[in-house]
C-alpha positions in Angstrom: 58.7 -38.4 -26.4 56.0 -36.1 -25.2 57.9 -35.6 -21.9 61.1 -34.6 -23.8 59.1 -32.2 -26.0 57.5 -30.6 -22.8 60.9 -30.1 -21.1 62.3 -28.5 -24.2 59.3 -26.2 -24.5 59.6 -25.1 -20.9 63.2 -24.2 -21.4 62.2 -21.6 -24.1 59.3 -20.1 -22.1 60.4 -16.6 -20.8 61.0 -16.6 -17.1 59.7 -13.5 -15.2 62.3 -12.1 -12.8 60.4 -10.0 -10.3 61.8 -6.6 -9.3 62.1 -6.2 -5.5 63.1 -3.5 -3.1 65.7 -5.1 -0.9 65.5 -2.9 2.2 63.4 0.0 3.5 64.1 3.4 1.9 66.2 6.0 3.6 66.7 9.8 3.4 69.7 12.0 2.5 70.7 15.5 1.5 67.6 17.3 2.9 67.3 21.0 2.2 64.5 23.6 2.5 63.0 22.5 -0.8 64.2 19.0 -1.6 65.4 15.6 -0.3 66.7 12.3 -1.8 64.9 9.1 -1.2 67.4 6.2 -1.5 66.1 2.8 -2.4 68.1 -0.4 -3.0 66.6 -2.9 -5.4 67.6 -5.9 -7.4 66.8 -4.4 -10.8 67.2 -1.1 -12.8 63.4 -0.8 -13.1 62.3 2.7 -12.0 61.3 3.2 -8.3 58.2 5.3 -7.7 57.9 7.5 -4.6 54.4 8.9 -3.7 54.6 11.8 -1.3 52.7 14.8 0.0 51.8 16.9 3.1 49.3 14.3 4.2 48.9 10.5 4.0 46.9 10.9 0.8 50.2 12.0 -0.9 49.1 13.7 -4.1 52.6 13.9 -5.8 54.9 11.3 -7.3 58.5 11.1 -8.4 60.6 8.3 -10.1 64.2 7.3 -10.2 66.6 10.0 -11.4 69.6 7.7 -11.5 71.1 4.7 -9.7 74.5 3.4 -8.7 75.6 -0.2 -8.4 77.0 -1.9 -5.3 79.6 -4.6 -5.2 77.0 -7.2 -4.2 76.8 -10.6 -6.1 74.4 -10.6 -7.8 74.6 -6.8 -8.2 72.1 -4.5 -6.6 71.2 -0.9 -7.5 70.7 2.0 -5.1 68.2 4.3 -6.8 68.0 8.1 -6.1 64.6 9.6 -6.2 64.7 13.4 -5.7 61.6 15.1 -4.2 61.7 18.7 -5.2 59.6 21.9 -4.9 59.0 21.2 -1.3 58.3 23.8 1.4 60.7 24.7 4.2 60.1 23.3 7.7 57.2 21.1 6.5 56.3 17.5 7.4 55.9 15.2 4.4 54.7 11.6 4.1 56.0 9.1 1.5 56.0 5.6 0.2 58.4 3.8 -2.2 57.4 1.1 -4.6 58.8 -1.0 -7.5 56.5 -3.4 -9.3 55.9 -6.1 -6.6 57.1 -4.4 -3.4 56.0 -1.3 -1.6 57.2 0.4 1.6 54.7 2.7 3.1 54.0 4.8 6.2 57.1 7.0 6.3 57.5 10.8 6.9 60.2 13.4 7.2 60.8 17.2 7.7 62.4 19.5 5.3 65.1 22.0 6.5 64.0 25.1 8.2 64.7 28.7 7.3 67.0 31.0 9.4 65.6 32.3 12.7 64.1 29.1 13.9 65.3 26.5 16.5 66.2 22.9 15.5 67.9 19.8 16.8 70.4 17.4 15.2 72.3 14.3 16.3 75.9 13.3 15.7 77.1 9.7 15.6 80.4 8.1 14.4 82.3 4.9 14.3 79.7 2.1 14.7 81.8 -0.4 12.8 81.6 -4.0 14.1 79.9 -3.1 17.4 76.4 -4.0 16.1 74.8 -4.5 19.5 75.9 -1.1 20.8 75.0 0.5 17.5 71.5 -1.0 17.7 71.1 0.2 21.3 72.1 3.8 20.5 70.0 3.8 17.3 66.9 2.8 19.4 67.4 5.9 21.5 67.6 8.4 18.7 63.9 8.8 17.8 63.1 9.9 21.4 65.2 13.0 20.9 63.2 13.9 17.7 66.1 15.4 15.7 65.5 16.9 12.3 68.6 15.3 10.8 71.7 13.2 11.6 75.3 13.6 10.8 77.1 10.3 10.6 80.8 11.2 11.2 82.4 8.3 9.3 83.3 4.6 9.7 79.8 3.5 9.4 81.3 0.0 8.8 84.7 -1.5 9.4 85.4 -2.6 5.8 84.4 -1.2 2.4 82.6 -4.5 1.4 78.9 -4.8 0.7 78.4 -7.3 3.5 80.1 -4.9 6.0 77.7 -2.1 5.0 74.7 -4.2 5.2 75.5 -6.0 8.5 77.1 -3.2 10.5 75.4 0.0 9.3 72.0 -0.9 7.8 70.7 -2.7 10.9 66.9 -2.7 11.4 67.1 -0.1 14.2 69.2 2.2 12.0 66.8 1.8 9.1 63.9 2.7 11.5 65.7 6.0 12.1 67.1 7.0 8.7 63.8 6.1 6.8 62.3 9.0 8.8 65.3 11.2 9.7 67.6 12.3 6.9 71.3 12.0 7.4 74.5 13.5 6.0 77.6 11.3 5.6 81.2 12.0 6.4 83.9 9.7 4.8 85.9 7.7 7.4 89.2 5.9 7.1 87.4 2.5 7.1 84.2 3.1 5.0 85.8 5.8 2.9 89.1 4.2 2.2 90.3 4.6 -1.4 87.4 6.9 -1.9 87.2 7.4 -5.6 87.5 3.6 -6.3 85.1 2.8 -3.4 82.0 1.6 -5.1 79.8 1.0 -2.0 80.2 4.4 -0.2 79.3 6.1 -3.4 76.4 3.8 -4.0 74.9 4.1 -0.5 75.5 7.8 0.2 74.1 10.9 -1.7 75.6 14.1 -0.4 74.8 17.7 -1.5 77.0 19.2 -4.2 75.5 22.7 -4.4 78.7 24.5 -3.1 81.6 22.1 -3.8 80.4 20.4 -7.0 81.4 17.0 -5.5 80.0 14.6 -3.0 83.5 13.8 -1.7 83.6 16.9 0.4 80.8 19.5 0.6 78.8 22.0 2.7 75.2 22.7 3.5 73.1 25.2 5.4 70.4 24.4 7.9 68.7 27.2 9.8 71.3 29.6 11.1 74.2 27.1 10.7 76.7 26.6 7.9 78.2 23.1 8.0 81.5 22.3 6.2 82.1 18.6 5.7 85.8 17.5 5.2 86.9 14.2 3.6 90.2 13.2 5.4 90.6 10.3 2.9 91.4 12.8 0.1 94.2 15.4 0.1 93.3 18.2 2.5 96.7 19.8 3.2 97.7 23.3 2.5 96.9 24.5 -1.0 95.1 21.2 -1.9 91.9 21.5 -3.9 89.9 20.5 -0.8 91.8 23.0 1.4 91.0 25.8 -1.0 87.4 24.8 -1.2 87.1 24.8 2.7 88.8 28.2 2.9 86.5 29.8 0.3 83.4 28.1 1.7 83.9 29.3 5.2 85.0 32.8 4.2 81.8 33.3 2.1 79.1 32.1 4.5 77.0 34.6 6.2 75.4 32.2 8.7 75.6 33.0 12.4 77.1 29.6 13.3 80.1 28.1 11.5 80.5 24.3 12.2 83.1 22.1 10.6 82.7 18.3 10.7 85.4 15.7 9.8 86.2 12.2 10.6 89.7 12.9 11.9 90.2 15.6 14.5 92.6 18.4 14.4 93.3 18.4 18.1 93.1 15.2 20.2 95.1 13.5 22.9 95.2 9.7 22.9 94.5 7.0 20.3 95.3 8.3 16.8 96.1 11.8 18.2 96.1 14.9 16.1 95.7 15.0 12.4 98.5 17.3 11.0 96.6 18.5 8.0 93.6 19.3 10.1 95.8 21.4 12.5 97.1 23.3 9.5 93.5 23.9 8.3 92.5 25.0 11.8 95.3 27.5 12.1 94.9 28.8 8.5 91.1 28.8 8.1 89.1 28.0 11.2 90.7 30.5 13.6 90.8 33.5 11.3 87.2 32.9 10.2 86.0 32.3 13.8 84.6 28.8 13.4 82.6 27.9 16.5 83.1 24.2 16.7 84.8 21.3 14.9 83.1 17.9 15.5 85.0 14.7 14.7 85.1 11.0 15.4 87.9 8.5 14.6 89.6 8.3 18.0 86.9 6.2 19.8 86.4 8.2 22.9 84.7 11.4 24.1 86.9 14.5 24.4 86.4 18.2 24.6 89.3 20.3 23.6 89.5 24.1 23.4 92.1 25.7 21.1 92.1 29.4 20.0 88.5 29.8 21.2 87.3 26.9 19.0 85.7 23.9 20.6 87.2 20.7 19.1 84.8 17.9 20.0 85.4 14.2 19.5 82.2 12.1 19.9 82.9 8.5 19.1 82.3 5.5 19.0 78.8 4.4 18.4 79.8 0.8 18.5 83.4 0.5 17.5 86.0 -0.5 20.2 86.4 2.1 23.0 89.8 3.6 23.6 91.4 5.4 26.5 91.9 9.2 26.0 94.7 11.2 27.6 94.9 14.9 28.6 96.7 17.5 26.6 97.1 21.1 27.8 94.1 22.1 25.7 91.8 19.2 27.0 88.8 20.2 29.1 87.2 16.8 29.5 87.8 13.3 28.3 86.2 9.9 28.8 86.5 6.3 27.6 82.9 5.7 26.6 80.4 4.9 23.8 78.7 8.1 23.0 76.5 10.3 20.7 75.8 14.0 20.6 72.5 15.9 20.7 72.7 19.5 19.4 70.1 22.2 19.9 70.5 25.3 17.8 68.9 28.7 17.7 70.1 32.1 16.3 71.4 32.9 19.8 72.6 29.6 21.2 74.3 26.4 20.2 74.3 23.7 22.8 75.6 20.1 22.9 74.6 17.3 25.3 76.6 14.1 25.1 75.1 10.8 26.2 76.5 7.3 26.6 74.8 4.1 25.4 72.8 3.9 28.6 71.3 7.3 27.7 73.1 8.9 30.6 74.3 12.5 30.2 78.1 12.7 30.4 78.8 16.3 29.3 77.2 19.4 28.0 78.5 22.6 26.3 76.5 25.8 25.8 77.6 28.6 23.4 75.8 31.9 22.8 76.2 34.5 20.2 73.8 37.4 21.1 75.1 40.8 22.1 73.3 43.6 23.9 74.3 47.3 23.7 75.0 49.2 26.9 76.2 52.7 26.6 78.8 53.1 23.9 80.2 49.6 24.1 79.3 46.0 23.6 78.5 43.8 26.6 78.5 40.1 25.9 75.3 38.2 26.6 77.4 35.1 27.3 78.5 33.7 30.6 82.3 34.0 30.6 84.6 31.6 32.6 88.3 32.6 32.3 91.4 30.4 32.9 92.5 30.4 36.5 95.5 32.5 37.5 98.2 31.6 38.2 98.3 28.3 36.4 100.2 26.2 37.4 99.6 27.3 41.0 100.8 26.6 44.5 98.8 26.5 46.8 96.0 28.9 45.7 94.6 30.3 42.5 91.9 32.7 41.3 89.0 31.8 39.1 87.1 34.7 37.4 83.8 34.7 35.7 81.1 37.1 34.5 77.3 36.8 34.4 75.2 38.8 31.9 72.0 38.2 33.9 71.0 37.3 37.5 71.5 33.5 37.8 72.1 30.6 40.1 75.8 29.7 40.1 77.6 26.6 41.1 81.4 26.1 40.9 82.8 22.7 41.7 86.4 21.3 41.8 87.1 17.8 40.5 90.3 15.6 40.6 91.8 13.8 37.6 89.4 10.9 38.1 86.4 13.1 37.9 85.6 12.9 41.6 84.1 16.0 43.1 86.4 17.2 45.9 85.2 20.7 46.7 82.2 23.1 46.1 83.5 26.6 45.9 80.1 28.3 45.2 76.5 27.4 45.2 74.1 30.4 45.3 72.2 33.0 43.4 74.2 36.0 42.1 73.4 39.2 40.3 74.7 40.1 36.8 78.4 41.1 37.1 82.0 40.0 37.2 83.2 37.8 40.1 86.3 36.1 41.5 86.6 33.1 43.7 89.7 31.5 45.2 90.7 27.8 45.4 93.1 26.9 48.2 94.7 23.5 47.5 96.9 23.4 50.6 95.4 20.0 51.5 95.7 18.4 48.0 98.7 16.8 46.2 100.2 17.9 43.0 98.4 17.0 39.8 95.7 18.0 37.3 92.4 19.3 38.6 89.2 20.7 37.0 86.9 23.5 37.9 83.3 23.6 36.5 81.0 26.5 36.4 77.3 25.8 36.0 74.3 28.2 35.7 70.8 27.7 34.6 71.6 27.3 30.9 75.4 27.2 30.8 78.2 24.8 31.8 81.9 25.0 31.2 84.8 23.0 32.6 88.5 24.1 32.5 91.7 22.4 33.6 94.3 23.6 36.1 97.5 22.3 37.5 98.7 22.2 41.1 102.5 22.1 41.1 104.3 21.9 44.4 
């Protein structure tokens, strides 16, 4: 009888369910004066973040709100905003909830205009966990101030897909210290407004658009416009009108558009018609400098109407074979990620593969110098060869704003170097060189001009 009474008594004793943080915190939506700390836990109990300009912290913040995931049992992703921060500063932080604490993290706030910075682009990790881990392990060595994840962070919209494919230990080591901005892809962002997990795991800025679905943000001298291809973005759609107004109104030196699906691409999924309409109607008249996309699972550099359309993908998903369109400068079947260095005068991209080998680089400049009554560009200029197509010779023209070492090389369609046209120091000025292809067969060839801080490749066609 005593045993029965004891059992009944135990059944009515309250059981304490401990609150726990499920994985390390991570950072999103950084600005000059704020950032969101994202913390997934198994309860709605408030998460506390201690932070400050040194390891003694000195300030604290708690959960502003949380969103639920589709996990069973349910989990909660808490948003803890840190505000009133100073621009370009390093801050240290820890996150705790009752019985668990994660400590020893730091991050940098956004910088003001006029300063240099670096960011990294990645996209389409999906089910390629080993490659994703390999690339994630490389990112800290580049010391970027933030990341842009260009969509398809996982292959399905399920909770397990997010946790297994995106939130790997190597990735968490990165995003707990380097804030990231998210772009919705066709896998992770499918059925966006009913997609519980992408909304739980991502917190994007809403200052300009009023929505996290598509948005924009400033960092240094760059204005970034982020497009959501999973929502209507065609002519006169709500998103199209936002993008138009957003890009027209910015006064930043550099205008960069990011999207999951590319406007111009040859191979795999090809071009996105709505993005092409947006490029013709918004990007070209407003002199956007670059459109960065993923989706097609290869590296490709396309140049249309003086806008560089770059596809940098995948960071783990299945590689695909690109083809060449008339606007394609370079294309490769490869895993890849992009490292961008930005200043008020220059915008450069270096693309690396999963072995950390440099596979391409692009260098843009914006500065101008006055000479006499006119403008002289402070950019190296490489023009399209003439005639093109050609038989058997063609002229390649270029200009140098400063004295520099110049190398011009011809490549065949496989990327093999077949001829060096020039390899010497030259004074500032405008020059012409000729390529005689009498000994070569019909086909596509490339010519590449490289100086001390500039590189550009263009395509030409030998047609006999």
